[in-house]
N, C-alpha and C positions, 0 to 999 in steps of 0.2 A: 716273871718278866722283870728285868732290871729297870730302874728309873731312867738310866741313860738310854736304853733302847726305846722306851716310851717317849722320851724327850726327842730323840732322833726321828721317831715316827711322826710326832705332832708337828715338828718343824718342817719335815719334808712331805707331809701328807698331800698337799696340793700337787706337788711334783709327781708323786706316785699315782694320784687319781688321774691327772692329765695323761700319764703314760698308758695306764690300763684302758681308760675311756677312749683314747685315741686308737688303740688296738681294736676295741669294740666297734667304733664308728667306721673303721676302714674295712672290717671283715664281716660285720653283722648286717643282714638285711633288715630294714626297718621302714615304717610308714609307706608300705607298698601293698598293693592288692594281691601280689603274688607271694607274700610271706606265708610259709607253711611251717609246721612244727618240724618236718623233715629237713627243710632247707636251713632252718634255724639251728637244728642239732648238728648238721654238717658243718656249718660255720663255727659253731662252738668247739667242735672237735678239732677243727683247723687251728683255732686260737690256742687250744690246749697244747697242741704240738709245738707251738711257737713260743710258749712260756716255759721258763726254767722251773722244774720241780712243781708243777701244778698239783693241788690236792684233789681237784675234781671239778667237773662241769655238769650242769643239769638245768632243766627248764621248769618253771612254774607257770600255772595258768593265771588268769586275771583275779582269781579268788585266793591264790596262795597255795593251791594244791600242786605237788610235784607231779609232772606228767611224763617224765622220762626217768630212766635209771640215773644214778650218779656214776659218771665215767671218770675213774681215777687214772693215775699214770699207767698202772699195769692191769687193772681189772674193772669189772662193772658190778656195781652194787644196786640191787633192785629196791630203790626207795620210792617207787611210784605210788601215788596215793597219799603220801604223808602231807600233813597240813603244816605249811611254813608261813602262814599268814601273820603270825605274831613275831616272826623273826625280823630283826632290824633291816637286813638286806632286802626284804620284800617291801615293808611299808615305807621305808625311807626312799627307795627308788620310785615308788608310786607317788609319794608326796612331792618329790622333786620333779618328777616327770622326765628325768634324764638319768644318765649313768651316775652311779654313786658308789662310794667305798665305805665299808663299815669300820668301826674300831676293832682292834684285835680281840678275839674271844677264843675260849678253849674249845677244841673239837676232838674227835677220836684220833686225829693224827697230830695233835699238838696245837699250839697257838696258830690261829688262822685269821685271815682277812678275806672278806667276800666282796667281789665286784659284781654289781647287778645293773642290768640295763633293761628298762621297760620297752617292750616291743608293741608297736601300734599297727593296726590294719585299718585303713580309712579313718584315721584319727580315733580309733576305738582300741582301748587296751586289750591285748589278747594274751601276751606272755610276758614273763620276766626271765631273762637269761642270766644265769649265775655262774661265776667263776671263783672257786676257792683257791687262795694262794697262801702258802706258808708265810708266817710273819717274818721269818729270816729273809725270804726273797723280797718281800715288800720293803724291809729295812735297807736292803742293798740298793733298791731303786730309789728309795726316798732320801738316802743319805746325800746331803748337800756337799758340793765340792768347795774348795777353799774360796773361790771367787764369790760363790753364792752366799757362803757364810759371812764373808766380809761385807757384801752388799746388805745382807739382812741386818747385821749389827750397825752398819752405817746409817741405814734408814731408821732403825729403831732409836738410835741416839739423836738423829735429826728431829724426828717427831717429838721426842722427849723435850728437846730444847724449845721447839715451837710451842708445845703445850705449856711449858713452864712460863714462857714469855706471855702467852695469851692469858694464863692465870694471873700474872702480875698486872697486865692491862685491865682485866676484869676487876681485880681488887682495887686498883686506883680509881676506876670509874665508880665503883660502889662507894668508896670512901668519899669521893668528891660529891656524889649524889646525896649521901647521908649528911655531909657537912652543910649542904644547902639549907637543911631544916634549922640548923643552929646559927649559921652565919647570917642568913636572911630572915631569921626570926619568924619561921613559918609556924604560926599557931592559929587557933580559931579567932583570936583577937586581931592578929595581923596576917591576913590571908591574901597574899599576892599571887594571882593565878600564873603570872610569868615564871616566878621562882618554883612554883609547884610543878609546872610542866617541865622545866629544865631538870629538876631533880628526878622526875619520873622517867624522862628520856635517858638520863645517865644510868639509872638503876636498871632499866630495861635492856640497854645495850650491854651492861655488865653481865646480866643474866644470860643473854645470847652468846657472848664470848666465852663465858664460863662453861656453858653447855657444850660448845664446840671443843674447848680444850679437854673437857671430861671425856668426850667421845674419842678424841685422839689418844688419850691415855688408855682407855678401855680396849679399843680396837687395834691400835698399832703397837702398843707397848705390852699390854696384858693378853692380847690375842683373843678377846671376847668377840662374839658375833662374826666369826670367820668361817662360817659354814656355807658361804655363798648364798645365804638367804638375804633377800633384799629388805626385809622388814626392819632390821636394825638401822641401817643407813637411812632408810625411808623416814622413820620416825624422827631421827636426828635432823634431817633436812627440813622437815615440816616444822619442828619446834624452832629451829634457827631462823628460818624465813618468817615464821609467825612473829617472833620477837622483833625482827627488823621492821616488819610491816607495822606493828604496833607503835614502835618508836617513831617511824616516819609519819604515821597518822597523827600522833600527838604533836609532832613538830608542825605539821600542816595546820592543825587546828589552832595551835598557838599563834601562828603567823596570820591566819584568817582574822582572829580576834584583834591582833595587834594592828594590822593594816586597816581593818574596818574602823578603828578608832583614830589612828594617827594619820594614815595616808591611803585612802581607798584606791588611788591610782595604781598602787603596787600590789594590790590583792591578786593580780593575775599570776604573780610569782608563787604565791601559796597554792593557786590552782594547778600550777605545773607539778608541784609535789603531790597534790591529790591525784592527778592523772597518773603519775608514776606509781603511787600506791595501788591505784586501780589495776594497772598493768601487772604489778607484782601479784595481786590477788588472782587475776585471771591465769597467770603463769603457774601459780601455786595450785590452783584448782585443776589445771590440765595435768600437772605433775602427779597430784594425788590420784587422779582418775586412771592414768596409765600405770602407775606403780601398783595401785590396788588390783588392777587386772592381772599384773604380773604375779603378785602375791597369791591371788586366788587360783592361779593355774595349777 
């Protein structure tokens, strides 16, 4: 497999997955009491006839055992009873709980990609429907047209510019926060709580912005965590909001001390910030709750 072919596949993988999974969703019975192996096989054979040059179709049970022969383009191979539980097209589809597409791998017919769809009956996993497609056919579908390539490069460059700008802002905040220790003589002998809080807020914000720019570089430029799994963006959002909440909490605490000493009548403004922090915490807790449920599915 040439590097160019693999690069084309990786760039257009989402497009190929959407195409094959859309074919599955339109033709495959799922999440119905009336789903049977016979109906499933009939739908698979219909899908096979609509795909150019399919390598084969077959059905696995919930444990990964193949329960039907492999139906290729011109013949039928009796692979019933073979254990496929360690194959990526089985465990990845089970883990995702939805249609999935594998990386290219060598098979008896050459390089192949398998599309797999878990089939549920009354929300209980019963089967996994599999479609083997030659790598060349997947490349044909995955290949981006000129407009798609232009949009891809445009957004990648745009994200790079935003990420670099955010990195610069984070660096300036960090330098300013670090300078506070020297310009304001923050030492054990001259410990002014106001300057300590200000330095802490600046450095905390620098960390939050740096983490956001790092995520933009990793996900949008380098292509990491693009497997449609929510855990990567979930962790980034929690860390970013956590940093903002910490910075606001420090600011609110500083204002409470300041107004308590200088102007108690204005302490209500500090309490507004405390209320905002409390709302952010509640929102973050709800976000973590629902995204955790999504990850565990």
